[in-house]
C-alpha positions as CSV (number, residue, x, y, z in Angstrom):
1,X,138.4,85.4,111.6
2,X,141.6,87.5,112.4
3,X,142.0,89.8,115.5
4,X,141.4,93.2,113.7
5,X,137.6,91.9,112.8
6,X,137.1,90.4,116.1
7,X,138.2,93.8,117.4
8,X,135.8,95.3,115.1
9,X,132.7,93.3,116.2
10,X,133.7,94.1,119.7
11,X,133.6,97.7,119.2
12,X,131.1,100.1,120.7
13,X,129.8,101.3,117.5
14,X,129.2,97.6,115.8
15,X,127.7,96.5,119.2
16,X,125.4,99.6,118.7
17,X,124.6,98.7,114.9
18,X,123.7,95.3,116.4
19,X,121.8,96.7,119.2
20,X,119.6,98.5,116.9
21,X,119.0,96.0,114.1
22,X,118.5,93.4,116.5
23,X,115.6,95.9,118.5
24,X,114.2,96.6,114.5
25,X,113.8,93.1,113.8
26,X,112.5,92.2,117.4
27,X,109.9,94.5,117.2
28,X,108.8,93.5,113.5
29,X,108.7,89.9,114.7
30,X,106.6,90.5,117.4
31,X,104.4,93.0,115.9
32,X,104.0,90.1,112.8
33,X,103.3,87.4,115.0
34,X,100.9,89.4,117.0
35,X,99.0,90.4,113.9
36,X,99.0,87.0,112.6
37,X,97.7,85.4,115.7
38,X,94.8,88.0,115.6
39,X,93.9,87.4,112.4
40,X,93.9,83.4,112.5
41,X,91.7,83.5,115.7
42,X,89.6,85.9,113.9
43,X,89.2,83.7,110.9
44,X,88.8,80.3,113.5
45,X,86.1,82.1,115.1
46,X,84.3,83.3,112.1
47,X,84.2,79.8,110.6
48,X,82.9,78.1,114.2
49,X,80.2,80.9,114.2
50,X,79.3,79.7,110.1
51,X,79.3,76.0,111.4
52,X,77.4,77.0,114.5
53,X,74.2,78.4,112.8
54,X,74.3,75.2,110.2
55,X,74.4,73.2,113.3
56,X,71.6,75.1,114.9
57,X,69.6,74.4,111.7
58,X,70.0,70.8,111.7
59,X,69.3,69.9,115.5
60,X,66.2,72.2,114.6
61,X,65.3,69.7,112.4
62,X,66.0,66.7,114.4
63,X,63.6,68.2,117.2
64,X,60.7,68.7,115.0
65,X,61.0,65.7,112.7
66,X,63.0,63.2,113.6
67,X,66.3,61.3,112.9
68,X,65.1,60.0,109.8
69,X,64.3,63.9,108.5
70,X,67.8,64.4,109.5
71,X,69.4,61.6,107.7
72,X,67.7,62.6,104.6
73,X,68.9,66.2,105.1
74,X,72.3,64.6,105.5
75,X,72.4,62.3,102.4
76,X,70.8,65.1,100.4
77,X,73.7,67.7,101.3
78,X,76.2,64.7,100.7
79,X,74.4,64.0,96.9
80,X,74.3,67.7,96.3
81,X,76.2,70.1,98.3
82,X,75.9,73.8,98.3
83,X,79.0,74.3,100.2
84,X,82.1,72.1,98.8
85,X,83.6,72.8,101.8
86,X,81.2,71.6,104.6
87,X,81.2,68.2,105.8
88,X,78.4,66.1,107.6
89,X,77.7,62.9,109.0
90,X,75.4,60.8,111.0
91,X,76.8,58.3,113.3
92,X,74.7,55.4,115.3
93,X,75.3,54.7,118.6
94,X,77.4,51.5,117.2
95,X,80.0,53.5,115.4
96,X,78.1,52.9,112.3
97,X,78.3,56.0,109.7
98,X,74.2,56.1,108.5
99,X,74.8,59.4,106.3
100,X,77.4,61.9,105.1
101,X,80.5,63.1,103.4
102,X,83.2,62.6,106.2
103,X,86.4,60.5,104.8
104,X,87.7,60.3,108.6
105,X,85.9,60.4,111.5
106,X,87.2,62.4,114.7
107,X,87.9,59.8,117.6
108,X,86.1,59.5,120.7
109,X,82.6,60.6,119.2
110,X,81.1,59.9,122.7
111,X,82.6,63.1,124.2
112,X,80.1,65.6,123.3
113,X,79.3,68.4,123.0
114,X,82.7,69.5,121.5
115,X,84.9,71.1,118.8
116,X,87.8,69.2,117.5
117,X,90.2,70.9,114.6
118,X,91.6,68.2,112.0
119,X,94.1,68.5,109.2
120,X,93.4,66.6,105.9
121,X,95.4,66.6,102.9
122,X,93.3,68.2,99.4
123,X,93.2,65.9,96.7
124,X,93.5,68.5,94.3
125,X,96.7,70.2,94.8
126,X,98.0,68.0,97.8
127,X,97.8,71.2,100.0
128,X,96.6,70.6,103.9
129,X,93.8,72.3,105.0
130,X,92.1,72.9,108.2
131,X,88.7,71.0,109.4
132,X,86.9,72.6,111.7
133,X,84.5,69.9,113.3
134,X,81.5,70.2,115.7
135,X,80.1,67.1,117.3
136,X,76.7,67.0,119.4
137,X,75.7,63.8,120.9
138,X,71.6,63.3,119.8
139,X,68.7,62.1,122.0
140,X,68.6,58.5,120.6
141,X,72.4,57.9,121.1
142,X,73.5,58.7,117.7
143,X,76.1,61.5,116.9
144,X,76.1,64.4,114.5
145,X,79.4,65.3,113.1
146,X,79.7,68.6,111.2
147,X,82.5,70.1,109.9
148,X,84.0,73.2,107.7
149,X,87.1,73.1,105.4
150,X,89.2,76.7,106.1
151,X,90.5,76.4,102.5
152,X,90.4,79.8,101.8
153,X,91.5,81.3,105.2
154,X,94.1,78.9,105.1
155,X,95.4,80.2,101.7
156,X,94.9,83.8,103.1
157,X,97.2,83.0,106.1
158,X,99.9,81.4,103.9
159,X,99.7,84.3,101.9
160,X,100.3,86.6,104.7
161,X,102.9,84.2,106.4
162,X,104.9,84.2,103.1
163,X,104.2,88.2,102.8
164,X,105.4,88.5,106.2
165,X,108.8,86.8,105.6
166,X,109.5,89.0,102.6
167,X,108.8,91.9,105.1
168,X,111.0,90.7,107.3
169,X,113.7,90.3,105.0
170,X,113.0,93.7,104.1
171,X,113.4,94.6,108.1
172,X,116.4,92.9,108.4
173,X,118.1,94.9,105.4
174,X,116.3,98.3,106.6
175,X,117.3,97.5,110.3
176,X,120.9,96.7,109.5
177,X,121.3,100.0,107.5
178,X,119.4,102.1,110.1
179,X,121.9,100.3,112.8
180,X,124.9,101.4,110.5
181,X,123.8,105.0,110.0
182,X,123.2,105.2,113.5
183,X,126.5,103.7,114.8
184,X,128.4,106.0,111.9
185,X,126.5,108.9,113.6
186,X,127.6,108.2,117.1
187,X,131.1,107.3,116.1
188,X,131.0,110.5,114.1
189,X,130.3,112.5,117.1
190,X,133.0,110.6,119.2
191,X,135.6,111.1,116.8
192,X,135.1,114.5,116.3
193,X,136.1,114.8,120.1
194,X,138.7,112.0,119.7
195,X,140.5,114.2,116.8
196,X,140.0,117.6,118.8
197,X,141.9,115.9,121.7
198,X,144.4,114.6,119.5
199,X,145.3,117.9,118.3
200,X,145.4,119.3,121.7
201,X,147.4,116.9,122.6
202,X,149.9,117.5,119.5
203,X,149.8,121.2,120.7
204,X,146.7,122.8,119.2
205,X,145.9,124.4,122.1
206,X,143.5,126.9,120.7
207,X,141.3,124.0,119.1
208,X,138.0,123.5,120.2
209,X,135.2,121.0,119.7
210,X,132.5,121.4,117.5
211,X,129.1,122.1,118.7
212,X,126.3,121.5,116.7
213,X,123.6,123.4,118.9
214,X,121.4,120.0,119.7
215,X,122.0,120.3,123.2
216,X,121.9,116.3,123.4
217,X,124.0,114.2,125.3
218,X,127.1,114.9,122.8
219,X,126.9,118.6,122.3
220,X,126.8,118.9,126.4
221,X,129.7,116.8,126.3
222,X,131.7,119.0,123.7
223,X,130.6,121.9,125.9
224,X,132.4,120.5,129.0
225,X,135.2,119.4,126.8
226,X,135.7,123.0,125.6
227,X,135.2,124.3,128.9
228,X,138.2,121.9,130.4
229,X,140.4,122.9,127.4
230,X,139.5,127.0,128.4
231,X,140.4,126.0,132.3
232,X,143.8,124.2,131.3
233,X,144.7,127.4,128.4
234,X,143.9,129.8,131.2
235,X,146.0,127.8,133.4
236,X,148.9,127.3,131.0
237,X,148.7,131.2,130.1
238,X,149.3,131.9,133.7
239,X,152.2,129.9,134.0
240,X,153.7,131.3,130.4
241,X,153.1,134.9,131.5
242,X,154.7,134.7,134.8
243,X,157.7,132.8,133.4
244,X,157.9,135.3,130.4
245,X,157.5,138.3,133.5
246,X,160.1,136.4,135.3
247,X,162.6,136.6,132.4
248,X,161.9,139.9,131.1
249,X,162.1,141.2,134.9
250,X,165.5,139.3,135.3
251,X,167.3,139.8,132.2
252,X,168.0,143.5,133.0
253,X,169.8,143.0,136.2
254,X,171.5,139.9,134.8
255,X,173.3,141.7,131.9
256,X,174.3,144.3,134.6
257,X,175.8,141.9,136.9
258,X,177.7,139.9,133.6
259,X,179.2,143.6,133.1
260,X,180.2,144.2,136.4
261,X,181.6,140.6,136.5
262,X,183.3,141.4,133.3
263,X,185.0,144.5,134.8
264,X,186.2,142.4,137.7
265,X,188.1,140.1,135.2
266,X,189.5,142.7,133.3
267,X,190.9,144.1,136.8
268,X,191.7,140.7,138.3
269,X,193.7,140.0,135.2
270,X,196.2,142.5,135.7
271,X,196.0,142.3,139.5
272,X,195.0,138.9,140.8
273,X,195.8,136.5,137.7
274,X,194.3,133.4,140.1
275,X,191.0,135.2,140.3
276,X,190.5,135.0,136.4
277,X,189.4,131.4,136.2
278,X,186.7,131.8,138.7
279,X,185.3,135.1,137.2
280,X,185.3,133.4,133.7
281,X,183.0,130.6,135.3
282,X,180.9,133.1,136.6
283,X,180.6,135.0,133.5
284,X,179.7,131.8,131.5
285,X,177.2,130.8,134.0
286,X,175.5,134.4,133.4
287,X,175.5,134.0,129.8
288,X,173.9,130.9,130.1
289,X,170.9,132.5,132.2
290,X,171.0,135.3,129.7
291,X,170.6,133.0,126.8
292,X,167.9,130.8,128.9
293,X,166.1,134.5,129.1
294,X,166.5,135.3,125.6
295,X,165.0,131.8,124.5
296,X,161.8,132.1,127.0
297,X,161.2,135.7,125.4
298,X,161.5,134.4,122.1
299,X,159.4,131.4,122.8
300,X,156.7,133.7,124.5
301,X,156.3,136.0,121.3
302,X,156.2,132.9,118.6
303,X,153.3,131.8,121.0
304,X,151.8,134.8,120.9
305,X,151.8,135.2,117.1
306,X,149.1,134.4,115.0
307,X,149.3,131.4,112.1
308,X,151.3,132.8,108.8
309,X,148.5,133.0,106.7
310,X,149.9,136.4,105.7
311,X,153.4,135.8,105.7
312,X,155.9,135.6,102.8
313,X,156.8,132.5,100.7
314,X,160.0,131.0,101.8
315,X,161.9,128.1,99.9
316,X,163.4,126.1,102.7
317,X,166.0,124.9,100.4
318,X,168.2,127.9,100.6
319,X,167.9,128.2,104.5
320,X,168.7,124.2,104.9
321,X,172.3,125.3,103.0
322,X,172.6,128.2,105.3
323,X,172.2,126.3,108.5
324,X,174.5,123.7,107.1
325,X,177.1,126.1,106.2
326,X,176.8,127.9,109.5
327,X,177.5,124.3,111.6
328,X,179.9,122.9,108.9
329,X,183.0,124.2,111.0
330,X,181.4,123.0,114.5
331,X,180.7,119.4,113.0
332,X,184.4,119.5,111.2
333,X,186.0,119.6,114.8
334,X,184.3,116.3,115.9
335,X,184.8,114.9,112.3
336,X,180.9,114.8,111.9
337,X,179.4,114.5,108.5
338,X,176.7,116.7,107.3
339,X,174.8,114.4,104.3
340,X,172.0,116.8,102.6
341,X,169.5,115.6,100.2
342,X,167.2,118.5,99.6
343,X,165.0,119.9,97.0
344,X,162.9,123.2,96.5
345,X,160.3,123.3,98.7
346,X,158.3,126.5,99.6
347,X,156.3,127.0,102.6
348,X,154.5,130.0,103.9
349,X,156.0,131.4,107.0
350,X,158.4,133.8,108.7
351,X,162.2,132.9,107.2
352,X,163.7,134.0,110.7
353,X,161.8,131.6,112.6
354,X,162.3,128.9,110.5
355,X,165.9,129.5,110.2
356,X,165.7,129.2,114.0
357,X,163.9,125.8,113.8
358,X,166.8,124.5,111.5
359,X,169.7,125.8,114.0
360,X,167.8,124.2,116.8
361,X,167.5,121.1,115.3
362,X,170.8,120.9,113.7
363,X,172.5,122.0,116.8
364,X,170.8,119.0,118.9
365,X,171.9,116.8,116.0
366,X,175.7,117.6,116.0
367,X,175.8,117.8,119.8
368,X,174.5,114.3,120.5
369,X,176.1,112.6,117.6
370,X,179.1,110.5,118.4
371,X,182.7,111.8,117.0
372,X,183.2,110.7,113.8
373,X,179.4,110.2,113.0
374,X,177.1,111.6,110.6
375,X,174.1,113.7,110.4
376,X,171.6,113.6,107.7
377,X,169.2,116.4,106.6
378,X,166.5,115.8,104.0
379,X,163.9,118.1,102.4
380,X,161.3,116.9,100.3
381,X,157.8,117.9,99.0
382,X,155.1,115.6,99.0
383,X,151.9,116.7,97.1
384,X,150.6,119.4,99.3
385,X,153.0,118.8,102.1
386,X,156.6,119.6,102.6
387,X,158.8,117.1,105.0
388,X,162.2,118.0,106.7
389,X,164.0,115.3,108.6
390,X,166.9,115.8,110.7
391,X,168.8,112.6,111.9
392,X,171.8,111.6,114.1
393,X,173.3,108.5,115.1
394,X,173.1,109.3,118.7
395,X,171.9,107.8,122.0
396,X,168.2,108.7,120.9
397,X,165.1,109.4,123.2
398,X,163.3,106.4,124.9
399,X,159.6,106.4,123.5
400,X,158.5,107.2,126.9
401,X,160.5,110.8,127.2
402,X,159.5,111.9,123.7
403,X,156.5,114.0,124.5
404,X,158.0,115.6,127.8
405,X,161.2,116.5,126.3
406,X,159.2,119.3,124.7
407,X,158.2,120.9,127.9
408,X,160.6,124.1,129.0
409,X,163.6,123.1,130.4
410,X,163.0,119.2,130.2
411,X,166.3,117.6,129.6
412,X,166.7,113.7,130.1
413,X,169.2,112.7,132.9
414,X,172.1,111.5,130.6
415,X,172.3,115.1,128.9
416,X,172.0,117.1,131.8
417,X,175.8,117.6,132.3
418,X,175.9,118.6,128.6
419,X,175.8,122.3,127.8
420,X,172.4,124.1,126.6
421,X,169.1,125.7,127.9
422,X,166.8,122.8,127.6
423,X,164.5,125.1,125.4
424,X,165.4,123.9,121.9
425,X,163.2,121.5,121.2
426,X,160.4,123.7,122.9
427,X,161.3,126.4,120.7
428,X,161.1,123.9,117.8
429,X,157.5,122.9,118.4
430,X,156.3,126.6,118.7
431,X,157.6,127.4,115.5
432,X,155.9,124.4,113.8
433,X,152.8,124.7,115.8
434,X,152.8,128.4,114.9
435,X,153.0,127.2,111.1
436,X,150.4,124.8,111.4
437,X,152.4,121.9,111.2
438,X,153.7,118.8,112.7
439,X,156.5,117.6,114.6
440,X,157.5,113.9,115.1
441,X,160.2,112.2,117.4
442,X,161.1,108.7,115.6
443,X,163.7,106.2,116.2
444,X,166.5,106.3,113.8
445,X,167.9,102.9,115.0
446,X,170.4,104.1,116.6
447,X,169.5,107.7,117.3
448,X,166.5,110.1,116.8
449,X,165.1,111.3,113.6
450,X,163.2,114.6,113.9
451,X,160.3,114.8,111.4
452,X,158.8,118.3,110.5
453,X,155.7,118.5,108.3
454,X,154.3,122.0,107.1
455,X,151.8,122.9,104.3
456,X,153.0,123.7,101.4
457,X,152.7,127.2,99.8
């Protein structure tokens, strides 16, 4: 048995199915055994009652007419038996059989009265049947032995046992089916929560777990899960709104500051040329801040928009061509080749946002590619999905950091000195999620491969 099979049997669903099946079978076995022993005891007691009545008649004959009369009665019954299942024997005190039909007498006849149960093989069909025997000690020292074969009762019990075994097989099958269905139902409820958690973790923060209104443990868990997501959403919205307000409120004074620095630079160029470099650096820092605030506001607008159900149909192939044309000069300065493998692929969405997505991915790929390297852009439609990939041969992103780089202003330690706002991948993910797609960062060995999957129009 391989590792996958062992893990499957160790799963909670498999254990639940086995527990339900085992409980079902145990209940059936206990019920069947109880019924079997109850019926067997009832039949045995009935046989003893019949035998007790017969013994009572013979003892009454012995008391009134003596041993000879009893011996004659037993001999007559042996010669022409009224009941083929009845057996009799009159045994003298020295162990001789005076009259009767017993082929094998019980041992220790001196211990009487008592009940004995023998098992004898039927000469007719070879089956083994029980013989219930009653032993009575008479006054003259002789012993009366009376027996009754329980062939019909034993046949009934055998039939009952076979039926019970067949029922056990049916119960095992039914228990396995019920256990599997129960485990499947439980796994389905848990899988629904797991899928929701996975999608929320991938960025679908508005998604909530489905409730069925049963108010059972799973429904209450889903309700608490949704409440937790609502609370997380409120906290994220608070942080997002605070960031957006800060960006909006600071952009205007930063713009005025930038204009003043520009005027000072123009004046310094004529009066104090040595100050020009310092003012240029200050203006560059201000431009960087303005770019960050502009990116934050764009990110806020994208996240606030509804899914593109009513947007126009956009062909991504021309957008890819435009983005490559835009970045071709920048790539040529560093001798980076842009390799494109595209085909017509239409999606429903915002053309400007999708172009911004392509620009961000190409900008990152060219920025972190080594000089003389290459960047590959692939666009393909597979069934109902459009896949866009941008791959470079740079340093890549460690697997442990691939989720963190989607956060706002998140940058790797090795790239902190490089230009940029730290919002490129955050904007890219926001655009992808707004278009109900998926974004994945993969290893390009070496380098990074970014895969975007969107729903085809």
